[in-house]
Each structure stands twice: as structure tokens, then as C-alpha cells.
Gaussian input, Z-matrix of N, CA and C with variables (Angstrom, degrees):
# hf/3-21g

backbone

0 1
 N
 C     1     B1
 C     2     B2     1     A1
 N     3     B3     2     A2     1     D1
 C     4     B4     3     A3     2     D2
 C     5     B5     4     A4     3     D3
 N     6     B6     5     A5     4     D4
 C     7     B7     6     A6     5     D5
 C     8     B8     7     A7     6     D6
 N     9     B9     8     A8     7     D7
 C    10    B10     9     A9     8     D8
 C    11    B11    10    A10     9     D9
 N    12    B12    11    A11    10    D10
 C    13    B13    12    A12    11    D11
 C    14    B14    13    A13    12    D12
 N    15    B15    14    A14    13    D13
 C    16    B16    15    A15    14    D14
 C    17    B17    16    A16    15    D15
 N    18    B18    17    A17    16    D16
 C    19    B19    18    A18    17    D17
 C    20    B20    19    A19    18    D18
 N    21    B21    20    A20    19    D19
 C    22    B22    21    A21    20    D20
 C    23    B23    22    A22    21    D21
 N    24    B24    23    A23    22    D22
 C    25    B25    24    A24    23    D23
 C    26    B26    25    A25    24    D24
 N    27    B27    26    A26    25    D25
 C    28    B28    27    A27    26    D26
 C    29    B29    28    A28    27    D27
 N    30    B30    29    A29    28    D28
 C    31    B31    30    A30    29    D29
 C    32    B32    31    A31    30    D30
 N    33    B33    32    A32    31    D31
 C    34    B34    33    A33    32    D32
 C    35    B35    34    A34    33    D33
 N    36    B36    35    A35    34    D34
 C    37    B37    36    A36    35    D35
 C    38    B38    37    A37    36    D36
 N    39    B39    38    A38    37    D37
 C    40    B40    39    A39    38    D38
 C    41    B41    40    A40    39    D39
 N    42    B42    41    A41    40    D40
 C    43    B43    42    A42    41    D41
 C    44    B44    43    A43    42    D42
 N    45    B45    44    A44    43    D43
 C    46    B46    45    A45    44    D44
 C    47    B47    46    A46    45    D45
 N    48    B48    47    A47    46    D46
 C    49    B49    48    A48    47    D47
 C    50    B50    49    A49    48    D48
 N    51    B51    50    A50    49    D49
 C    52    B52    51    A51    50    D50
 C    53    B53    52    A52    51    D51
 N    54    B54    53    A53    52    D52
 C    55    B55    54    A54    53    D53
 C    56    B56    55    A55    54    D54
 N    57    B57    56    A56    55    D55
 C    58    B58    57    A57    56    D56
 C    59    B59    58    A58    57    D57
 N    60    B60    59    A59    58    D58
 C    61    B61    60    A60    59    D59
 C    62    B62    61    A61    60    D60
 N    63    B63    62    A62    61    D61
 C    64    B64    63    A63    62    D62
 C    65    B65    64    A64    63    D63
 N    66    B66    65    A65    64    D64
 C    67    B67    66    A66    65    D65
 C    68    B68    67    A67    66    D66
 N    69    B69    68    A68    67    D67
 C    70    B70    69    A69    68    D68
 C    71    B71    70    A70    69    D69
 N    72    B72    71    A71    70    D70
 C    73    B73    72    A72    71    D71
 C    74    B74    73    A73    72    D72
 N    75    B75    74    A74    73    D73
 C    76    B76    75    A75    74    D74
 C    77    B77    76    A76    75    D75
 N    78    B78    77    A77    76    D76
 C    79    B79    78    A78    77    D77
 C    80    B80    79    A79    78    D78
 N    81    B81    80    A80    79    D79
 C    82    B82    81    A81    80    D80
 C    83    B83    82    A82    81    D81
 N    84    B84    83    A83    82    D82
 C    85    B85    84    A84    83    D83
 C    86    B86    85    A85    84    D84
 N    87    B87    86    A86    85    D85
 C    88    B88    87    A87    86    D86
 C    89    B89    88    A88    87    D87
 N    90    B90    89    A89    88    D88
 C    91    B91    90    A90    89    D89
 C    92    B92    91    A91    90    D90
 N    93    B93    92    A92    91    D91
 C    94    B94    93    A93    92    D92
 C    95    B95    94    A94    93    D93
 N    96    B96    95    A95    94    D94
 C    97    B97    96    A96    95    D95
 C    98    B98    97    A97    96    D96
 N    99    B99    98    A98    97    D97
 C   100   B100    99    A99    98    D98
 C   101   B101   100   A100    99    D99
 N   102   B102   101   A101   100   D100
 C   103   B103   102   A102   101   D101
 C   104   B104   103   A103   102   D102
 N   105   B105   104   A104   103   D103
 C   106   B106   105   A105   104   D104
 C   107   B107   106   A106   105   D105
 N   108   B108   107   A107   106   D106
 C   109   B109   108   A108   107   D107
 C   110   B110   109   A109   108   D108
 N   111   B111   110   A110   109   D109
 C   112   B112   111   A111   110   D110
 C   113   B113   112   A112   111   D111
 N   114   B114   113   A113   112   D112
 C   115   B115   114   A114   113   D113
 C   116   B116   115   A115   114   D114
 N   117   B117   116   A116   115   D115
 C   118   B118   117   A117   116   D116
 C   119   B119   118   A118   117   D117
 N   120   B120   119   A119   118   D118
 C   121   B121   120   A120   119   D119
 C   122   B122   121   A121   120   D120
 N   123   B123   122   A122   121   D121
 C   124   B124   123   A123   122   D122
 C   125   B125   124   A124   123   D123
 N   126   B126   125   A125   124   D124
 C   127   B127   126   A126   125   D125
 C   128   B128   127   A127   126   D126
 N   129   B129   128   A128   127   D127
 C   130   B130   129   A129   128   D128
 C   131   B131   130   A130   129   D129
 N   132   B132   131   A131   130   D130
 C   133   B133   132   A132   131   D131
 C   134   B134   133   A133   132   D132
 N   135   B135   134   A134   133   D133
 C   136   B136   135   A135   134   D134
 C   137   B137   136   A136   135   D135
 N   138   B138   137   A137   136   D136
 C   139   B139   138   A138   137   D137
 C   140   B140   139   A139   138   D138
 N   141   B141   140   A140   139   D139
 C   142   B142   141   A141   140   D140
 C   143   B143   142   A142   141   D141
 N   144   B144   143   A143   142   D142
 C   145   B145   144   A144   143   D143
 C   146   B146   145   A145   144   D144
 N   147   B147   146   A146   145   D145
 C   148   B148   147   A147   146   D146
 C   149   B149   148   A148   147   D147
 N   150   B150   149   A149   148   D148
 C   151   B151   150   A150   149   D149
 C   152   B152   151   A151   150   D150
 N   153   B153   152   A152   151   D151
 C   154   B154   153   A153   152   D152
 C   155   B155   154   A154   153   D153
 N   156   B156   155   A155   154   D154
 C   157   B157   156   A156   155   D155
 C   158   B158   157   A157   156   D156
 N   159   B159   158   A158   157   D157
 C   160   B160   159   A159   158   D158
 C   161   B161   160   A160   159   D159
 N   162   B162   161   A161   160   D160
 C   163   B163   162   A162   161   D161
 C   164   B164   163   A163   162   D162
 N   165   B165   164   A164   163   D163
 C   166   B166   165   A165   164   D164
 C   167   B167   166   A166   165   D165
 N   168   B168   167   A167   166   D166
 C   169   B169   168   A168   167   D167
 C   170   B170   169   A169   168   D168
 N   171   B171   170   A170   169   D169
 C   172   B172   171   A171   170   D170
 C   173   B173   172   A172   171   D171
 N   174   B174   173   A173   172   D172
 C   175   B175   174   A174   173   D173
 C   176   B176   175   A175   174   D174
 N   177   B177   176   A176   175   D175
 C   178   B178   177   A177   176   D176
 C   179   B179   178   A178   177   D177
 N   180   B180   179   A179   178   D178
 C   181   B181   180   A180   179   D179
 C   182   B182   181   A181   180   D180
 N   183   B183   182   A182   181   D181
 C   184   B184   183   A183   182   D182
 C   185   B185   184   A184   183   D183
 N   186   B186   185   A185   184   D184
 C   187   B187   186   A186   185   D185
 C   188   B188   187   A187   186   D186
 N   189   B189   188   A188   187   D187
 C   190   B190   189   A189   188   D188
 C   191   B191   190   A190   189   D189
 N   192   B192   191   A191   190   D190
 C   193   B193   192   A192   191   D191
 C   194   B194   193   A193   192   D192
 N   195   B195   194   A194   193   D193
 C   196   B196   195   A195   194   D194
 C   197   B197   196   A196   195   D195
 N   198   B198   197   A197   196   D196
 C   199   B199   198   A198   197   D197
 C   200   B200   199   A199   198   D198
 N   201   B201   200   A200   199   D199
 C   202   B202   201   A201   200   D200
 C   203   B203   202   A202   201   D201
 N   204   B204   203   A203   202   D202
 C   205   B205   204   A204   203   D203
 C   206   B206   205   A205   204   D204
 N   207   B207   206   A206   205   D205
 C   208   B208   207   A207   206   D206
 C   209   B209   208   A208   207   D207
 N   210   B210   209   A209   208   D208
 C   211   B211   210   A210   209   D209
 C   212   B212   211   A211   210   D210
 N   213   B213   212   A212   211   D211
 C   214   B214   213   A213   212   D212
 C   215   B215   214   A214   213   D213
 N   216   B216   215   A215   214   D214
 C   217   B217   216   A216   215   D215
 C   218   B218   217   A217   216   D216
 N   219   B219   218   A218   217   D217
 C   220   B220   219   A219   218   D218
 C   221   B221   220   A220   219   D219
 N   222   B222   221   A221   220   D220
 C   223   B223   222   A222   221   D221
 C   224   B224   223   A223   222   D222
 N   225   B225   224   A224   223   D223
 C   226   B226   225   A225   224   D224
 C   227   B227   226   A226   225   D225
 N   228   B228   227   A227   226   D226
 C   229   B229   228   A228   227   D227
 C   230   B230   229   A229   228   D228
 N   231   B231   230   A230   229   D229
 C   232   B232   231   A231   230   D230
 C   233   B233   232   A232   231   D231
 N   234   B234   233   A233   232   D232
 C   235   B235   234   A234   233   D233
 C   236   B236   235   A235   234   D234
 N   237   B237   236   A236   235   D235
 C   238   B238   237   A237   236   D236
 C   239   B239   238   A238   237   D237
 N   240   B240   239   A239   238   D238
 C   241   B241   240   A240   239   D239
 C   242   B242   241   A241   240   D240
 N   243   B243   242   A242   241   D241
 C   244   B244   243   A243   242   D242
 C   245   B245   244   A244   243   D243
 N   246   B246   245   A245   244   D244
 C   247   B247   246   A246   245   D245
 C   248   B248   247   A247   246   D246
 N   249   B249   248   A248   247   D247
 C   250   B250   249   A249   248   D248
 C   251   B251   250   A250   249   D249
 N   252   B252   251   A251   250   D250
 C   253   B253   252   A252   251   D251
 C   254   B254   253   A253   252   D252
 N   255   B255   254   A254   253   D253
 C   256   B256   255   A255   254   D254
 C   257   B257   256   A256   255   D255
 N   258   B258   257   A257   256   D256
 C   259   B259   258   A258   257   D257
 C   260   B260   259   A259   258   D258
 N   261   B261   260   A260   259   D259
 C   262   B262   261   A261   260   D260
 C   263   B263   262   A262   261   D261
 N   264   B264   263   A263   262   D262
 C   265   B265   264   A264   263   D263
 C   266   B266   265   A265   264   D264
 N   267   B267   266   A266   265   D265
 C   268   B268   267   A267   266   D266
 C   269   B269   268   A268   267   D267
 N   270   B270   269   A269   268   D268
 C   271   B271   270   A270   269   D269
 C   272   B272   271   A271   270   D270
 N   273   B273   272   A272   271   D271
 C   274   B274   273   A273   272   D272
 C   275   B275   274   A274   273   D273
 N   276   B276   275   A275   274   D274
 C   277   B277   276   A276   275   D275
 C   278   B278   277   A277   276   D276
 N   279   B279   278   A278   277   D277
 C   280   B280   279   A279   278   D278
 C   281   B281   280   A280   279   D279
 N   282   B282   281   A281   280   D280
 C   283   B283   282   A282   281   D281
 C   284   B284   283   A283   282   D282
 N   285   B285   284   A284   283   D283
 C   286   B286   285   A285   284   D284
 C   287   B287   286   A286   285   D285
 N   288   B288   287   A287   286   D286
 C   289   B289   288   A288   287   D287
 C   290   B290   289   A289   288   D288
 N   291   B291   290   A290   289   D289
 C   292   B292   291   A291   290   D290
 C   293   B293   292   A292   291   D291
 N   294   B294   293   A293   292   D292
 C   295   B295   294   A294   293   D293
 C   296   B296   295   A295   294   D294
 N   297   B297   296   A296   295   D295
 C   298   B298   297   A297   296   D296
 C   299   B299   298   A298   297   D297
 N   300   B300   299   A299   298   D298
 C   301   B301   300   A300   299   D299
 C   302   B302   301   A301   300   D300
 N   303   B303   302   A302   301   D301
 C   304   B304   303   A303   302   D302
 C   305   B305   304   A304   303   D303
 N   306   B306   305   A305   304   D304
 C   307   B307   306   A306   305   D305
 C   308   B308   307   A307   306   D306
 N   309   B309   308   A308   307   D307
 C   310   B310   309   A309   308   D308
 C   311   B311   310   A310   309   D309
 N   312   B312   311   A311   310   D310
 C   313   B313   312   A312   311   D311
 C   314   B314   313   A313   312   D312
 N   315   B315   314   A314   313   D313
 C   316   B316   315   A315   314   D314
 C   317   B317   316   A316   315   D315
 N   318   B318   317   A317   316   D316
 C   319   B319   318   A318   317   D317
 C   320   B320   319   A319   318   D318
 N   321   B321   320   A320   319   D319
 C   322   B322   321   A321   320   D320
 C   323   B323   322   A322   321   D321
 N   324   B324   323   A323   322   D322
 C   325   B325   324   A324   323   D323
 C   326   B326   325   A325   324   D324
 N   327   B327   326   A326   325   D325
 C   328   B328   327   A327   326   D326
 C   329   B329   328   A328   327   D327

   B1=1.4511
   B2=1.5408
   B3=1.3266
   B4=1.5048
   B5=1.5289
   B6=1.2895
   B7=1.4501
   B8=1.5366
   B9=1.3251
   B10=1.4319
   B11=1.4915
   B12=1.3110
   B13=1.4671
   B14=1.5197
   B15=1.2916
   B16=1.4970
   B17=1.5208
   B18=1.3057
   B19=1.4965
   B20=1.5389
   B21=1.3177
   B22=1.4791
   B23=1.5180
   B24=1.3311
   B25=1.4147
   B26=1.5358
   B27=1.3574
   B28=1.4671
   B29=1.5354
   B30=1.2960
   B31=1.4636
   B32=1.5173
   B33=1.3280
   B34=1.4542
   B35=1.5082
   B36=1.3611
   B37=1.4419
   B38=1.5275
   B39=1.2745
   B40=1.5042
   B41=1.4728
   B42=1.3397
   B43=1.4718
   B44=1.5497
   B45=1.3057
   B46=1.4578
   B47=1.5624
   B48=1.2909
   B49=1.4607
   B50=1.4996
   B51=1.3341
   B52=1.4416
   B53=1.5144
   B54=1.3111
   B55=1.5174
   B56=1.4768
   B57=1.3101
   B58=1.4756
   B59=1.5204
   B60=1.2980
   B61=1.4721
   B62=1.5165
   B63=1.3335
   B64=1.4690
   B65=1.5175
   B66=1.2968
   B67=1.4733
   B68=1.5184
   B69=1.3259
   B70=1.4414
   B71=1.5189
   B72=1.3036
   B73=1.4685
   B74=1.5238
   B75=1.3608
   B76=1.4156
   B77=1.4981
   B78=1.2916
   B79=1.5066
   B80=1.5007
   B81=1.3488
   B82=1.4398
   B83=1.5494
   B84=1.3069
   B85=1.5009
   B86=1.4882
   B87=1.3167
   B88=1.4570
   B89=1.5066
   B90=1.3494
   B91=1.4441
   B92=1.5602
   B93=1.3599
   B94=1.4541
   B95=1.4807
   B96=1.3257
   B97=1.4653
   B98=1.5586
   B99=1.2535
   B100=1.5203
   B101=1.4980
   B102=1.3638
   B103=1.4702
   B104=1.5169
   B105=1.3087
   B106=1.4072
   B107=1.5380
   B108=1.3406
   B109=1.4390
   B110=1.5788
   B111=1.3375
   B112=1.4627
   B113=1.5417
   B114=1.4105
   B115=1.4467
   B116=1.5063
   B117=1.3057
   B118=1.4575
   B119=1.4809
   B120=1.3653
   B121=1.4865
   B122=1.5291
   B123=1.2885
   B124=1.4774
   B125=1.5434
   B126=1.2942
   B127=1.4839
   B128=1.5335
   B129=1.3232
   B130=1.4887
   B131=1.5258
   B132=1.3152
   B133=1.4699
   B134=1.4723
   B135=1.3329
   B136=1.4474
   B137=1.5347
   B138=1.2677
   B139=1.4371
   B140=1.5420
   B141=1.3208
   B142=1.4548
   B143=1.5336
   B144=1.2598
   B145=1.4739
   B146=1.5586
   B147=1.2867
   B148=1.4361
   B149=1.4625
   B150=1.3249
   B151=1.4660
   B152=1.4943
   B153=1.3583
   B154=1.4581
   B155=1.5522
   B156=1.3145
   B157=1.4438
   B158=1.4959
   B159=1.3223
   B160=1.4762
   B161=1.5060
   B162=1.3014
   B163=1.4525
   B164=1.5549
   B165=1.2864
   B166=1.4784
   B167=1.5365
   B168=1.3224
   B169=1.4431
   B170=1.5173
   B171=1.2820
   B172=1.4180
   B173=1.5506
   B174=1.2526
   B175=1.4519
   B176=1.5649
   B177=1.3239
   B178=1.4835
   B179=1.5286
   B180=1.3497
   B181=1.4575
   B182=1.5619
   B183=1.2957
   B184=1.4819
   B185=1.5709
   B186=1.3268
   B187=1.4518
   B188=1.5145
   B189=1.3458
   B190=1.4925
   B191=1.5244
   B192=1.3545
   B193=1.4699
   B194=1.5109
   B195=1.3186
   B196=1.4208
   B197=1.5219
   B198=1.3177
   B199=1.4557
   B200=1.4888
   B201=1.3076
   B202=1.4947
   B203=1.5446
   B204=1.3185
   B205=1.4532
   B206=1.5651
   B207=1.3084
   B208=1.4423
   B209=1.5145
   B210=1.2977
   B211=1.4847
   B212=1.4840
   B213=1.3503
   B214=1.4825
   B215=1.5097
   B216=1.2963
   B217=1.4945
   B218=1.5139
   B219=1.3380
   B220=1.4430
   B221=1.5348
   B222=1.3383
   B223=1.4448
   B224=1.5755
   B225=1.3310
   B226=1.4869
   B227=1.4836
   B228=1.3491
   B229=1.4902
   B230=1.5473
   B231=1.3144
   B232=1.4848
   B233=1.5445
   B234=1.3099
   B235=1.4828
   B236=1.4803
   B237=1.3517
   B238=1.4868
   B239=1.5088
   B240=1.2966
   B241=1.4563
   B242=1.5265
   B243=1.2998
   B244=1.4484
   B245=1.5287
   B246=1.3192
   B247=1.4396
   B248=1.5208
   B249=1.3601
   B250=1.4831
   B251=1.5154
   B252=1.3557
   B253=1.4231
   B254=1.5479
   B255=1.3434
   B256=1.4840
   B257=1.5295
   B258=1.3461
   B259=1.5016
   B260=1.5295
   B261=1.3240
   B262=1.4303
   B263=1.4897
   B264=1.3012
   B265=1.5443
   B266=1.5077
   B267=1.3436
   B268=1.4725
   B269=1.5645
   B270=1.3010
   B271=1.4968
   B272=1.5146
   B273=1.3086
   B274=1.4623
   B275=1.5666
   B276=1.3452
   B277=1.4460
   B278=1.5036
   B279=1.3475
   B280=1.4260
   B281=1.6016
   B282=1.3115
   B283=1.4510
   B284=1.5313
   B285=1.3684
   B286=1.4631
   B287=1.5203
   B288=1.2805
   B289=1.4877
   B290=1.5233
   B291=1.3372
   B292=1.4908
   B293=1.5300
   B294=1.3265
   B295=1.4508
   B296=1.5248
   B297=1.3424
   B298=1.4766
   B299=1.5376
   B300=1.3170
   B301=1.4719
   B302=1.5474
   B303=1.3009
   B304=1.4532
   B305=1.5337
   B306=1.3140
   B307=1.4549
   B308=1.5411
   B309=1.3467
   B310=1.5037
   B311=1.5008
   B312=1.3093
   B313=1.4588
   B314=1.5290
   B315=1.3759
   B316=1.4637
   B317=1.5413
   B318=1.3029
   B319=1.4789
   B320=1.5264
   B321=1.2866
   B322=1.5057
   B323=1.5317
   B324=1.2863
   B325=1.5118
   B326=1.5398
   B327=1.2625
   B328=1.5230
   B329=1.4434
   A1=107.26
   A2=113.83
   A3=118.62
   A4=113.44
   A5=113.11
   A6=120.70
   A7=107.78
   A8=116.38
   A9=121.87
   A10=110.10
   A11=117.31
   A12=122.72
   A13=108.85
   A14=116.39
   A15=123.82
   A16=110.02
   A17=114.71
   A18=121.94
   A19=106.61
   A20=117.06
   A21=122.37
   A22=111.45
   A23=115.46
   A24=118.95
   A25=109.84
   A26=115.41
   A27=121.31
   A28=106.21
   A29=120.38
   A30=122.85
   A31=113.80
   A32=117.84
   A33=120.01
   A34=112.19
   A35=117.66
   A36=123.21
   A37=111.32
   A38=116.50
   A39=119.75
   A40=114.86
   A41=112.69
   A42=120.52
   A43=106.65
   A44=114.92
   A45=122.29
   A46=110.67
   A47=117.40
   A48=120.48
   A49=114.13
   A50=118.06
   A51=119.18
   A52=113.10
   A53=118.10
   A54=117.50
   A55=109.69
   A56=118.78
   A57=121.47
   A58=108.97
   A59=119.54
   A60=122.51
   A61=109.90
   A62=114.02
   A63=118.67
   A64=109.67
   A65=116.72
   A66=122.49
   A67=107.73
   A68=115.56
   A69=121.38
   A70=107.91
   A71=117.75
   A72=122.27
   A73=108.75
   A74=116.37
   A75=121.34
   A76=110.85
   A77=117.74
   A78=118.81
   A79=106.47
   A80=112.82
   A81=121.91
   A82=112.63
   A83=114.77
   A84=119.67
   A85=112.12
   A86=119.55
   A87=121.40
   A88=111.02
   A89=118.01
   A90=122.14
   A91=108.80
   A92=116.81
   A93=117.94
   A94=111.85
   A95=116.69
   A96=121.96
   A97=108.01
   A98=114.09
   A99=120.52
   A100=110.34
   A101=116.09
   A102=119.91
   A103=111.59
   A104=116.36
   A105=121.93
   A106=107.60
   A107=119.44
   A108=118.76
   A109=112.61
   A110=115.16
   A111=118.58
   A112=111.54
   A113=115.91
   A114=117.42
   A115=113.76
   A116=118.37
   A117=122.50
   A118=116.01
   A119=120.27
   A120=123.45
   A121=108.84
   A122=115.36
   A123=122.07
   A124=111.16
   A125=116.16
   A126=123.54
   A127=110.76
   A128=113.89
   A129=120.77
   A130=108.35
   A131=113.36
   A132=120.38
   A133=108.29
   A134=116.28
   A135=120.78
   A136=110.00
   A137=116.74
   A138=122.26
   A139=107.77
   A140=114.16
   A141=119.48
   A142=109.59
   A143=116.36
   A144=118.70
   A145=110.62
   A146=113.47
   A147=119.26
   A148=109.04
   A149=116.82
   A150=121.07
   A151=107.14
   A152=113.91
   A153=118.90
   A154=106.54
   A155=113.80
   A156=119.70
   A157=107.89
   A158=114.11
   A159=120.06
   A160=107.69
   A161=115.21
   A162=116.37
   A163=109.99
   A164=114.43
   A165=118.42
   A166=106.84
   A167=113.89
   A168=121.40
   A169=111.89
   A170=117.66
   A171=123.65
   A172=115.69
   A173=117.23
   A174=120.41
   A175=109.92
   A176=112.86
   A177=117.33
   A178=106.95
   A179=116.89
   A180=120.90
   A181=111.51
   A182=114.52
   A183=117.64
   A184=108.29
   A185=116.75
   A186=117.88
   A187=115.61
   A188=114.43
   A189=120.97
   A190=110.53
   A191=113.95
   A192=118.61
   A193=110.84
   A194=118.05
   A195=121.35
   A196=113.29
   A197=115.09
   A198=120.51
   A199=110.89
   A200=118.72
   A201=121.80
   A202=110.70
   A203=116.75
   A204=120.14
   A205=109.86
   A206=117.26
   A207=122.04
   A208=110.52
   A209=117.54
   A210=118.47
   A211=114.69
   A212=114.79
   A213=122.28
   A214=110.45
   A215=118.75
   A216=122.00
   A217=114.04
   A218=116.76
   A219=122.98
   A220=107.10
   A221=115.81
   A222=122.04
   A223=112.06
   A224=118.80
   A225=118.18
   A226=110.59
   A227=117.18
   A228=119.89
   A229=110.15
   A230=115.53
   A231=120.36
   A232=108.12
   A233=116.90
   A234=120.25
   A235=110.52
   A236=119.30
   A237=120.09
   A238=113.65
   A239=117.08
   A240=119.31
   A241=110.83
   A242=118.85
   A243=121.54
   A244=111.94
   A245=114.79
   A246=121.47
   A247=111.24
   A248=116.60
   A249=119.29
   A250=113.56
   A251=115.57
   A252=119.15
   A253=114.16
   A254=114.05
   A255=118.17
   A256=110.99
   A257=116.50
   A258=120.37
   A259=109.97
   A260=117.09
   A261=119.78
   A262=113.57
   A263=116.09
   A264=119.45
   A265=113.51
   A266=116.40
   A267=122.31
   A268=110.14
   A269=116.66
   A270=122.96
   A271=111.37
   A272=113.95
   A273=122.03
   A274=108.69
   A275=117.91
   A276=118.96
   A277=112.87
   A278=116.95
   A279=121.30
   A280=111.76
   A281=115.13
   A282=119.89
   A283=110.53
   A284=113.41
   A285=119.36
   A286=110.47
   A287=115.44
   A288=121.58
   A289=109.06
   A290=117.64
   A291=120.17
   A292=111.14
   A293=115.99
   A294=120.73
   A295=112.04
   A296=115.67
   A297=119.09
   A298=111.76
   A299=115.25
   A300=118.69
   A301=109.93
   A302=118.84
   A303=121.63
   A304=111.48
   A305=117.42
   A306=122.22
   A307=108.76
   A308=115.82
   A309=117.74
   A310=111.38
   A311=118.37
   A312=123.77
   A313=110.79
   A314=116.51
   A315=119.32
   A316=113.42
   A317=118.68
   A318=121.18
   A319=107.70
   A320=114.83
   A321=118.59
   A322=111.38
   A323=117.63
   A324=122.73
   A325=109.40
   A326=116.21
   A327=118.44
   A328=111.31
   D1=146.28
   D2=179.00
   D3=-68.64
   D4=156.87
   D5=172.51
   D6=-108.88
   D7=123.74
   D8=-179.13
   D9=-106.54
   D10=144.28
   D11=178.90
   D12=-103.17
   D13=137.62
   D14=178.50
   D15=-124.60
   D16=145.35
   D17=179.94
   D18=-131.20
   D19=154.57
   D20=173.12
   D21=-63.09
   D22=142.11
   D23=174.29
   D24=-75.83
   D25=-40.65
   D26=179.18
   D27=-112.20
   D28=106.46
   D29=-174.81
   D30=-70.06
   D31=-5.82
   D32=177.42
   D33=-85.31
   D34=-7.72
   D35=-178.62
   D36=-114.70
   D37=-175.36
   D38=173.13
   D39=91.97
   D40=171.10
   D41=-179.49
   D42=-94.29
   D43=174.42
   D44=-177.68
   D45=-60.30
   D46=-38.06
   D47=179.10
   D48=-63.40
   D49=-50.47
   D50=-177.98
   D51=-74.77
   D52=-23.64
   D53=177.22
   D54=-67.42
   D55=-29.94
   D56=179.26
   D57=-88.02
   D58=-11.40
   D59=-175.61
   D60=100.44
   D61=142.23
   D62=178.78
   D63=-123.16
   D64=143.79
   D65=176.11
   D66=-106.37
   D67=135.64
   D68=-175.18
   D69=-132.58
   D70=127.31
   D71=172.10
   D72=-79.49
   D73=119.55
   D74=-178.53
   D75=-139.43
   D76=156.64
   D77=174.54
   D78=-77.56
   D79=158.61
   D80=-178.46
   D81=-56.76
   D82=-35.62
   D83=-175.33
   D84=-95.16
   D85=2.62
   D86=176.43
   D87=-71.02
   D88=146.99
   D89=176.72
   D90=-69.45
   D91=142.25
   D92=175.54
   D93=-61.14
   D94=150.70
   D95=174.46
   D96=-64.16
   D97=147.82
   D98=173.66
   D99=-110.28
   D100=-19.65
   D101=-177.14
   D102=-140.84
   D103=150.77
   D104=179.79
   D105=-64.24
   D106=132.34
   D107=-177.59
   D108=-73.42
   D109=-8.59
   D110=-178.45
   D111=-94.72
   D112=-41.47
   D113=-174.20
   D114=-123.88
   D115=-10.85
   D116=177.71
   D117=85.91
   D118=2.70
   D119=179.77
   D120=-73.10
   D121=152.59
   D122=-177.27
   D123=-66.83
   D124=129.92
   D125=176.98
   D126=-126.48
   D127=159.83
   D128=174.09
   D129=-130.67
   D130=151.58
   D131=176.76
   D132=-77.43
   D133=135.58
   D134=178.76
   D135=-119.90
   D136=155.16
   D137=179.40
   D138=-97.68
   D139=130.68
   D140=-179.21
   D141=-127.22
   D142=165.89
   D143=-179.97
   D144=-67.93
   D145=142.79
   D146=176.89
   D147=-96.70
   D148=160.03
   D149=-179.27
   D150=-128.02
   D151=103.91
   D152=175.85
   D153=-154.69
   D154=161.98
   D155=179.79
   D156=-126.22
   D157=129.57
   D158=174.56
   D159=-89.89
   D160=119.08
   D161=-177.91
   D162=-75.01
   D163=149.55
   D164=-178.61
   D165=-75.67
   D166=129.23
   D167=-175.24
   D168=-62.81
   D169=135.76
   D170=177.74
   D171=81.30
   D172=-1.14
   D173=-178.84
   D174=-112.43
   D175=137.90
   D176=177.38
   D177=-81.50
   D178=165.48
   D179=175.83
   D180=-57.32
   D181=-34.77
   D182=-177.67
   D183=-69.71
   D184=-41.76
   D185=174.66
   D186=-61.11
   D187=-37.58
   D188=174.04
   D189=-59.55
   D190=-44.62
   D191=-179.74
   D192=-63.84
   D193=-44.32
   D194=175.93
   D195=-56.56
   D196=-43.88
   D197=178.47
   D198=-64.06
   D199=-40.35
   D200=178.75
   D201=-64.65
   D202=-41.04
   D203=176.38
   D204=-60.86
   D205=-44.81
   D206=178.99
   D207=-61.29
   D208=-43.36
   D209=177.64
   D210=-61.11
   D211=-32.56
   D212=-178.69
   D213=-85.88
   D214=0.37
   D215=-178.86
   D216=73.80
   D217=15.74
   D218=-179.83
   D219=-91.01
   D220=68.09
   D221=-172.06
   D222=-69.01
   D223=-33.65
   D224=178.30
   D225=-66.95
   D226=-39.48
   D227=177.54
   D228=-65.17
   D229=-42.50
   D230=-179.06
   D231=-64.40
   D232=-41.40
   D233=-179.29
   D234=-64.19
   D235=-50.21
   D236=179.01
   D237=-58.50
   D238=-43.03
   D239=179.91
   D240=-67.69
   D241=-43.73
   D242=177.59
   D243=-61.20
   D244=-41.50
   D245=179.68
   D246=-61.41
   D247=-50.16
   D248=177.82
   D249=-60.06
   D250=-42.57
   D251=177.86
   D252=-65.19
   D253=-37.44
   D254=176.73
   D255=-64.25
   D256=-37.82
   D257=177.71
   D258=-63.37
   D259=-41.66
   D260=-177.90
   D261=-72.78
   D262=-39.24
   D263=-174.60
   D264=-99.06
   D265=-10.15
   D266=-179.81
   D267=63.21
   D268=33.54
   D269=179.22
   D270=-92.60
   D271=119.20
   D272=-175.86
   D273=-69.76
   D274=-35.06
   D275=-179.30
   D276=-63.61
   D277=-37.32
   D278=175.68
   D279=-69.51
   D280=-35.78
   D281=176.68
   D282=-60.64
   D283=-45.61
   D284=179.88
   D285=-64.55
   D286=-40.09
   D287=179.21
   D288=-64.56
   D289=-39.58
   D290=177.60
   D291=-62.14
   D292=-46.28
   D293=179.34
   D294=-60.57
   D295=-41.62
   D296=177.92
   D297=-64.00
   D298=-38.24
   D299=179.95
   D300=-72.84
   D301=-38.07
   D302=173.24
   D303=-55.87
   D304=-43.01
   D305=179.76
   D306=-65.30
   D307=-44.67
   D308=179.96
   D309=-65.56
   D310=-24.88
   D311=-179.01
   D312=-82.47
   D313=-8.46
   D314=174.43
   D315=103.92
   D316=2.31
   D317=175.94
   D318=-72.49
   D319=132.77
   D320=-176.99
   D321=-109.57
   D322=-38.53
   D323=-175.99
   D324=-85.88
   D325=78.25
   D326=176.39
   D327=-109.02

């Protein structure tokens, strides 16, 4: 069930809880609260930022981590992770990616 945030309509009133904002777990079809459940002062539902991550389709968490390392220029980390994953999964594309990252990290004897 979603968590909704509520704030006081009149910030000069209310209890300490609703002055800071209250979070309430409610069903999607439930009516919004009209009053603070603690003190009864008028509240309104507010929209706040949500925190979630949409995974990139077709990529495993390990591949996402390799990509993050590459973006940060951490090629030796990316190479090691890709190499380990290639050994486990027998994927040639990851083996090639590991070799490329080892080269970018400065390894010459591959």
C-alpha cells in the first residue's frame, strides 16, 4: 500500500507531529485525510519525491555495476568484476569487456 504525506493547512496550528508532516499508509482508493489523527487540525495531502530505481532492461545487477565502474573511470574494478562474471557465466562478451577494461587500466601483459 502507498504511503501518503500530509501537511497542516494552517502552519500556526497543530501538534508537533503534523507541523513536521505525517506519513500515512493508505489504500489507493481510500479518501484522503482531512484532519490530523493526533490533534484533529486540518491537513492536506502533499506530493513528494519518490525514491525508486528503474533497472535497465536486459542487464543484470552485475552488468550495471560494471557499467557504473566504467563511467567512473574505475577500469580495473570493472575488469575484475567482468572477468569474474565471465568465468561464472561463460559469456564471451563479458570476457572481451574485461580484457578491454584491463587495457584501459594500464595492464599490458594480457
